[in-house]
Every structure is written in structure tokens, then in C-alpha cells.
N, C-alpha and C positions, 0 to 999 in steps of 0.2 A: 504493500500500500504506500502511495506517495505521502510525503510529509505534508500535513495540512498547513495552509498558510492563513495567518490571522492578521487582518488589518486592525490595529489597536489604536483607536482614536482618543484624543484628549488625554494623552499619556503624561503623567507626572513622574518625577524621580521615584517617589514611593511606590507607584504602580510598577515601574520597571524592576525595582528591587524585589518586590514580592512575586511578580510573575516570572522573573528570571530564576528565582529560587524554586518556585513550583515546577518550572520547566527545565530543571537542571539537566535532565537526561537528553534534552534536545528533541523531544517528541514532536513539538510544534515549531513552525517557523513563524515567529512573531515579529511583525514590523510595527514598531512604536512610532506613532505620529503625534506631534504636538497639537495639531489643530483638531477642532471639534468636527464631527460628521454633520454636515449641513447640505442643502441643495447646491452650494457652491464648491463643496470639497469632496463629493462622493466619488469623483474619478480617481482619487488616491487609493480607493479600494480595489481597483482593477487588478485582476490576477489572483485575488484572494479567494479562499473558500468560505471564510467567516469574517464578519466585522464584530469587533468587541467595543461596546459603547458604555457611556456613563450617563448620569442624570441630566446633563445639559446638552447632550447631542440631540439633534433634531431629525427624527426619523419619521418624516411625513409621507404622504402617498407618493409624492414625486420621487423622493429618495428611495422608497421601497421599489418602485418601478425600475429605477436605474440599477439598483442592486440585483433585482431579478433578471434584468437584461444581461448583466455581467456574469450571470451564473452563480451568484452568491446564494447559498442555501440557508444560511443561519445568521441571525442577529443574536449575539451573546451579550446580554446586559450583565455588567458586573455590579449590580445593585438590586434592591428588592422592588422599587417602584418602576412602573413602566408607562406612566402618563405621557412621556415624551415620544412614545411609539404609537403609530396608528395601527393597533393590533387587529382591528377589524379589516382594514384594507390589506394587511399582510397575509391574512388567512388565504390559503391556497397558492401563495406565491413564495413567501420566505418565512421560515419557522423562527420563533422567538423564544429564548430561554432566559432565565433570570437567576439571581442568587437570593432565595427567599429569606434566609436568615444567616447573617455572617457573624454578627455579635450583637444581639439585642441588648446585652449589658452595656456595650460601649455607648449606644445612643441614649439609653435610659439614664446612665450615670452622667452623661454630658448635660442632659436636661436638668438634673438635680444640681450639677455644678453651676450652671447658668443661674438657677434660682438662688442658690446660696450666695453666689458672687454678687448678685443684684441686691438682695434684701439686707445683706451684711456689709455692703459697700467695700468688698475686698479689692475690687479694681481701683477704687479711689484711694484706699489706704496704701496700696502698692505704689501708686504714683506719688503720694504725699511723702512717704517715708524715704523714697529715693532722693527727695530734696531735703531730708532731715526735718520734715514738718511732722510733728507727732501730735498735733492737735486732734481732738475728737469731735470738734464742731461739725455738724452736718452728717455724722456717721451713724446716727441712731437707726437701728433696724427693727425687726420684730421676730418673735418666736414662731417657728413652724409648728411646734407642738400645739395641738388643739385646733389648728386651722383646718378648713375644709378645702380639699383639692378636688376639682372636677377633671376627670380623665376622659378624653374623647378618643375611643379606639382601644380595645382591650385584647389586641393580639399579643405576641410574645413581648414586644417592647413595652407596650402599655401595662401589661401585668407585672413586668419587672419594675417599672417605675412605681406602680402601686405598692409593691413590696417595700421599695426604698422609702416611700412616703409613710407607710405604716411603721417602719423602723424609727421614724421621727415622731411618732405619736400623732399623726395627722388623721383626720376623718376623711375617708375616701368615698366619693360618689362617682359614677361613670355612666357614659352613654356609648352604646355600640349598636349598630343596626342588627348585628347577630350576636347577642349576649353569650358569653361563655357559660356553659352549663356547670352547675355544682361548683362554682368558683368562689362563692362567699362574697362576691362583689355586689354592692348595692347599686343596681341600675336604676336610672331615673330618666325622664324625658329631657330633651335639650333645654326646653324652657325652664324646667326646674334646676337643671345644672347651671344655667346662666345666672339664675337668681340666688342660688345658695353658695356658690363657690367663691372663696377668697383668692384662689389660684386656679387657673385653667391651663391644662397641658394637652397639646394635640399630638396624637400618636396614630393617625389614620392615613390611609392612602388618599391621593387626590383623585376625585371622580367629577364627572359633569354635575352630579347631584350635590356635592358638597363644596364646590368651588365658591370661595368667598362666604363660607358658612359663618365666619366672624365678620360682620359688617355693621353699618350704623344702627340698624334695627336691633341686632342681637347685643351689641355693645350697650345700647340703651337699657337693656334688661339686666345688665350685670351690676354687681355691687360697686359702689364708689371705692376706688383704690385697688381694684382687682389686678392681679399680676397674670400676664399671659406668657405662655411658653410655647414655642413652635420649633420642633426638631424634625418635622415631617416634610411638608411641601409648602412653599411660600404662598401659593395661590389659595390656600385654605383661608387666608386672611386678606381682606380688602385693605391694602396698605394705606390708602388715603383716608379711609374711615378710621384706621388705627391711629394715624397722626392726629386727626381731629379729636379722637377720644383721649389721647394723651394731653393735647392742648386744653381740653375742657376739664382736665383733672379727674375724668371718669376712670381712666386706666392709670393705675399707680406705677406700673413698670411693665416693660416688654423685654422678653429674653428670646432672641431670634437666631436660629442657626440657618434659617432659610429665608428667601425673599422672592416674591413672585416674578421679579424682573432680573433674577440673578444670572441668567445664562451667559451674558456677555461681560459679567463683572467678576463673579466669584471664581476662585482658583487662579486669579491673575494678580500681578503686582501693579497697582496704579498709583503708588505713593508719589511718583513724580509727574503725575498727569492730573488733569481736571476731568472728573467723572461727570458726564452729562446726564445725571439722574438726580433731579432736584428732590424727589420724594425720599430716596435713600439718603441723600445728604442731610435732609431735615431730620430723619430718624437718627442717624449717627450723631448728630449734634445735640440731641436731647440727653440730659444727664441721667434719666431713668430708663434708658434703652441700652441694652447690650446686644451687639451683633457679632456673631462668629460666622466664618465663611464656609458653611456646610461641612463642618469638620467633626460632627458628632460621631461619625463612623470611624474616625481616624485613630485606630489603635493598632499595635503590632498584631494582636490576635485577629482582629477583624480583617486586616489586609491579607494575612495569610489564609484565612478562611475564604475570602473573596477569590483569591487566585486559585486555590485548590478546587473550589466548587465550580468556578467558571470553566476551568480546563476539564474538569470531570464532566460537566454538561456537554462540552464540545466532543469529548471522547465518546460519551454515551450516544450522542446523536448520530455520529458517523459510523459507529460500530454495532448498533442494534436498532430494533424498531421501538425501543422504549425511550421515553424522554420525560423523566419524572418532574423536571422543573420547567416544562414548557408553559408558555403563556398563550392562552387561546381566548379570543373574545367571547366564545360561547360559554366558557366555564363559569358557572355561577350566575349566568345572566339569561340563559335560555332554558326553560323548564325541562325540555326533553333531551338536554345534553347529557350523555352517559359517560363523558370523559372521566376516566379514573387514572389517567396518566400512566397506564400500563402499555400505551402505544403512542405513536406520534399523532398529532391532532388531524393531519391530513396526509 
């Protein structure tokens, strides 16, 4: 069998290190490309068997057609989310696989790290003490113990975040379209979650149904001073509504690892440039907002798991009829879909 060629888009140094370690035997021929996969860059995949992509690559119908015309059979996502892929259009043309769980601990722990940093002013203390300023003025935070946290999405990451919150003595309520059975989690409606929560943390995938689920109307239902955490997908929050909520003192703090217009900004160094995104600039300038650049996944353990699972997905796809981590638009959306992932979707 010929060595499979992988066009690896949006590659960073940490990607190269983890995938080279996982591919130490030279089983795959991986071409690491700095650029994202977009309608302008798809030609770089010519000659490959697989394209490997991440969260900000744009795999729309045009790109899918071009990949199909080039004979590319597989889109291998090295992430869990797939909202950046038109999976319905891909059906019957190019198969799509993903990494459903690389380290749920990494993301859940980062969410808590953002929360603690924000409410205890750790980031401000770090900057002050670097200048030998040991004043405590403006550093007053609040206890997490006894506070109510509303968790939206109770998959693996959401449930681990819940466990962490319980360790702090917090009261947990949750919303999920598909509640986890026998979990001991108190599920409530979204309206009740908005009204009761001191802290709200998002741990759900982005769909057409929940895009901008946090907006001016839902913010109006929340407690004054609520803290919002988002380590999932940026477009779950209407960013302009978020800015207005902060300005109106309705939202006490925002902890964001994602941003709805991040695709051309995150993962790049713009420290010597002017970023033409006024909304993001306003957010970052606010003293009660913390933004990290989609780094919640970024641990050694997660990178290793991503590389191992991605290459295992590719290996399985080309060596058998089974494809356990395949993404199919029918799965969970069409009542008569019998897909058990014991075979390829088409």
C-alpha cells in the first residue's frame, strides 16, 4: 500500500511536534502548511489523500467540491467541533472524521482557571507586583462557595466542570437538550438557568439552533453581576449584546476562550499590527473581561491524544469499512438513521 499523504492545514509548532511524535514510524507523509484551508488555499491540497483541519479552517460547499474533484476522500478534523464543515453537503462526496474527546479535563480546568483569575483578580495582581505595587485596592473578589453555577451542555467537558464546581462547594444547575440519565445533575429550563445563576458556563457545540443563545433578551433575564464563561464556540454569544451588557453593568465579568469572529485573528501574533475588529478591541479593553486565544485544549496530554486519535481515524478509514469517529449529518438528526458507526456513512 502506498504511503498516505496528508495535507495538514493551519499547522503550528505544537501541532508539528505532537504529530511528528505520533508518526515517528513514518507511516504517513504529512505536509504541514501554515495557512488555513479556505476557498483561496484549497489547491495546496492537490496530490493529497487526506486534509487535516482545525477549528478555523473553512470547509464550505465550494471547498468540498474542489477536494472531491482532486480525489481527496477524507477530511480529518483534529478537534471535536465541526460547525466549520458543511457536513450535509459533504455527504456522498468526502467523508469527515473528528476527535470527539482529546482531554475534557484540559478544557474544563481552563474554564475554572479563567473564572478564578477573573473573580480573584490574579491577572491584575501579577501585573501590579511586577512593578512592586503591593496595594490591595480594587482587588476584592468573592467566594465561589455557595454560589450557583449554571452549566449549559453536560457532555464529558460539562460534567467534569460540574465536578470541579462541586469541589468548590458550589450549587450546580444545568441545561442540556439531552439530559444525562442517572447523573444526579439538577436540570432546569434555560429561562430558569438564566434567572438563578451567579455564573454561567457554556460547554455545548454550536448549532443553527443555539447560535447567539446568549443575546440581549437572555442577558436581560440574568442576575445583575453574572459572570459568563465560554470555552466552547464564540458564536454561542452575540458579542455586541455582550459588550452592551457589560457597559450596562448587567454582566459582572466575561471569561472568553473563544470569539465569534476569531478565525482571522486567533492563533496569530498581531502585537505589532492594528487589528481591524472594533468589537474585540472594546472587549479586551474592558477591565472585567479576560480573553484567551482558544487555548483551553492546549495541554501536552491533549495534543498527544489529538495526534494519536487523528492518525488512528485516518488509518481506520483507509484500512477497513469501519469509521467509529465519522461525522454524518444524518446522525442524531434524522429519525430513521440507523448509523451505529460500525461502517462508513456512505
